[in-house]
C-alpha positions in Angstrom: -31.2 8.7 16.2 -28.7 7.7 13.6 -25.0 8.3 13.3 -23.8 11.0 15.6 -27.3 12.4 16.2 -28.2 12.6 12.5 -31.4 10.9 11.6 -31.7 8.6 8.5 -34.0 11.2 7.0 -31.4 13.9 7.3 -28.8 11.6 5.7 -31.2 10.9 2.8 -31.9 14.6 2.3 -28.1 15.3 2.2 -27.7 12.6 -0.4 -30.4 14.1 -2.6 -28.8 17.5 -2.3 -25.4 16.1 -3.3 -27.0 14.3 -6.3 -28.7 17.6 -7.4 -25.5 19.6 -7.1 -23.1 17.2 -8.8 -25.3 14.9 -10.9 -25.0 11.1 -11.2 -22.4 11.2 -14.0 -19.9 13.4 -12.1 -20.4 11.3 -8.9 -19.8 8.1 -10.9 -16.6 9.6 -12.4 -15.4 10.7 -8.9 -16.1 7.2 -7.6 -14.2 5.6 -10.4 -11.3 8.0 -9.9 -11.3 7.2 -6.2 -11.2 3.5 -7.0 -8.3 4.0 -9.4 -6.4 5.9 -6.7 -6.8 3.1 -4.2 -5.8 0.6 -6.8 -2.6 2.5 -7.6 -1.8 3.0 -4.0 -2.1 -0.7 -3.3 0.1 -1.5 -6.3 2.8 1.0 -5.1 2.7 -0.5 -1.6 3.2 -4.0 -3.0 6.0 -2.9 -5.3 7.7 -1.0 -2.4 7.6 -4.2 -0.3 9.1 -6.2 -3.1 11.9 -3.7 -3.6 12.6 -3.7 0.2 12.8 -7.5 0.3 15.1 -7.5 -2.8 17.4 -5.0 -1.1 17.5 -7.1 2.0 18.3 -10.3 0.0 21.1 -8.5 -1.9 22.9 -7.2 1.2 26.4 -8.6 1.7 26.7 -11.5 4.2 26.9 -10.5 7.9 30.1 -10.9 9.8 30.3 -13.8 12.2 31.4 -13.0 15.8 34.8 -14.7 15.0 35.5 -12.0 12.4 35.1 -14.3 9.4 32.6 -13.8 6.6 30.5 -16.8 5.8 29.9 -17.3 2.1 30.8 -19.7 -0.7 34.0 -17.9 -1.7 35.3 -17.7 1.9 34.8 -21.4 2.3 36.6 -22.1 -1.0 39.6 -20.0 0.2 39.7 -21.9 3.5 39.9 -25.2 1.7 42.8 -24.2 -0.5 
């Protein structure tokens, strides 16, 4: 027995029927379209992660428990 009770011969027969119905050219086109879809999905996920990390780095500095903001300008004002 093969996958889920389907024998290898049954899988081969299904593959032959699919080839007869769609033809090799159409199956090749569907495969390349599917590959492009995955490629675009990976690129969007990567760009989304980059945008998120940029947003996190551009957030204003967090308040310190003492109520003072720590950044270069605040330190300069404290010195004066």
